[in-house]
C-alpha positions in Angstrom: 129.9 -251.3 185.8 132.6 -250.6 188.6 134.2 -253.6 190.6 132.0 -254.7 193.2 128.7 -253.8 191.6 125.7 -256.2 191.6 124.3 -254.6 188.7 120.8 -252.7 188.6 119.0 -253.0 192.0 116.2 -255.5 192.2 112.8 -254.9 192.8 113.0 -256.0 196.3 115.9 -253.4 197.1 114.6 -250.7 199.8 114.3 -247.5 198.9 116.2 -245.0 201.0 115.6 -241.3 201.0 117.5 -238.6 202.3 116.8 -237.3 206.1 114.4 -234.5 206.4 116.7 -232.0 207.6 119.0 -232.5 204.8 116.5 -231.6 201.9 116.8 -228.3 200.6 113.7 -226.4 199.5 113.7 -223.1 197.9 113.0 -220.6 200.6 110.5 -217.7 200.2 111.6 -214.5 199.4 112.2 -212.0 202.2 111.7 -208.1 202.1 115.7 -207.6 201.9 116.9 -209.8 199.3 118.1 -208.5 196.2 116.2 -209.6 192.8 117.8 -212.2 190.6 119.9 -210.6 188.4 118.2 -211.2 184.6 119.9 -213.5 182.3 118.8 -211.2 179.3 120.6 -208.4 180.7 123.8 -210.2 181.1 123.8 -211.8 177.9 123.5 -208.6 176.0 126.5 -206.8 178.0 128.3 -209.6 177.2 127.4 -209.4 173.5 128.3 -205.7 173.4 131.8 -206.2 175.2 132.4 -208.9 172.7 131.4 -206.9 169.8 134.0 -204.2 170.8 136.7 -206.5 172.0 137.4 -208.2 169.0 138.4 -205.1 166.7 140.1 -203.7 169.7 142.5 -206.6 170.1 143.0 -206.6 166.4 144.0 -203.0 166.2 146.1 -202.9 169.4 148.0 -205.9 167.8 148.2 -204.3 164.8 149.8 -200.9 166.3 152.3 -202.7 168.5 153.5 -204.4 165.5 153.8 -201.1 163.5 155.4 -199.4 166.7 158.1 -202.5 166.8 159.0 -201.6 163.1 159.1 -197.8 163.4 161.2 -197.9 166.7 
């Protein structure tokens, strides 16, 4: 425990809650709010980009090495 700590709170310790104005609650959806972006669509797009990014980097690097040797 950190220095100065008295250990776990006793059952006699008062419970303190945050003031009501600082409590954040979910606000109701308004008509002009955009819908949340679906996580599944983001995952599919990341997987699609990743599928082509690996081979693309490989062939660009291979082409750069060949270009250095030919030049």
